[in-house]
C-alpha positions in Angstrom: 22.1 -32.7 8.5 19.4 -30.1 6.8 18.3 -30.9 3.3 17.9 -26.9 2.1 16.4 -28.6 -1.0 14.1 -30.8 0.0 12.6 -27.9 2.3 12.1 -25.7 -0.8 10.7 -28.0 -2.9 8.0 -29.0 -0.7 7.2 -25.3 0.3 6.8 -24.3 -2.8 4.6 -27.4 -3.4 2.6 -25.9 -0.8 2.7 -22.3 -2.6 1.4 -24.0 -5.7 -1.3 -25.9 -4.4 -2.8 -22.4 -2.0 -2.7 -20.7 -4.9 -3.7 -22.7 -7.1 -6.9 -23.0 -4.3 -6.6 -19.5 -4.0 -6.1 -17.5 -7.0 -3.7 -15.4 -5.9 -1.0 -13.6 -7.8 2.4 -14.9 -8.3 3.2 -11.0 -6.6 1.3 -12.3 -3.5 1.4 -15.5 -2.9 4.1 -15.5 -0.2 2.6 -12.6 1.8 -0.8 -13.7 1.6 0.0 -17.7 3.1 1.5 -15.8 5.7 -2.0 -13.4 6.5 -4.2 -17.2 6.3 -1.6 -19.1 8.4 -2.3 -16.4 11.3 -5.9 -16.5 10.2 -5.3 -20.4 11.0 -3.7 -20.2 13.9 -5.7 -17.8 15.8 -8.3 -20.5 15.1 -5.9 -23.1 16.8 -5.4 -20.9 19.6 -2.2 -20.2 18.7 0.4 -16.9 19.6 0.1 -16.5 15.3 3.2 -13.8 15.9 5.2 -15.5 18.1 5.3 -18.7 15.5 6.2 -16.1 13.1 9.1 -15.5 15.1 10.8 -18.7 16.0 9.7 -19.5 11.8 11.5 -16.5 10.7 14.5 -17.0 13.6 14.6 -20.8 12.2 15.2 -19.3 8.4 18.0 -17.4 9.9 19.9 -20.6 11.3 19.0 -22.5 8.8 19.9 -19.8 5.9 23.5 -19.3 8.2 24.3 -23.1 8.6 27.2 -24.6 7.2 27.5 -27.6 5.1 28.9 -29.5 8.8 27.6 -27.0 11.2 23.8 -28.2 13.1 23.0 -25.0 13.4 23.8 -21.9 12.6 23.8 -18.3 14.7 20.8 -17.4 17.1 19.2 -15.0 16.2 16.3 -11.9 18.1 13.4 -11.5 15.8 11.3 -8.6 16.5 7.8 -7.7 14.9 6.2 -5.3 15.9 2.2 -4.6 14.5 1.1 -0.8 14.5 -2.4 0.0 13.8 -3.0 3.0 11.6 
């Protein structure tokens, strides 16, 4: 079973540390962290958009998990990046 409260607490701590390190304002901290995770993924040779899609899929499944379920519904996640 997924302990959502534990995962939320860990994510909150990561965001707090990131915000202290970068000085990002509250309204932008999660978007800026996602951006910098993209840079880190590239540095490590990872497909950032693929990882983001997989992460959103995990979030969707966990968000829709009932107490007795092992996993929520499947989701198809598409990310489009268009240069202007």
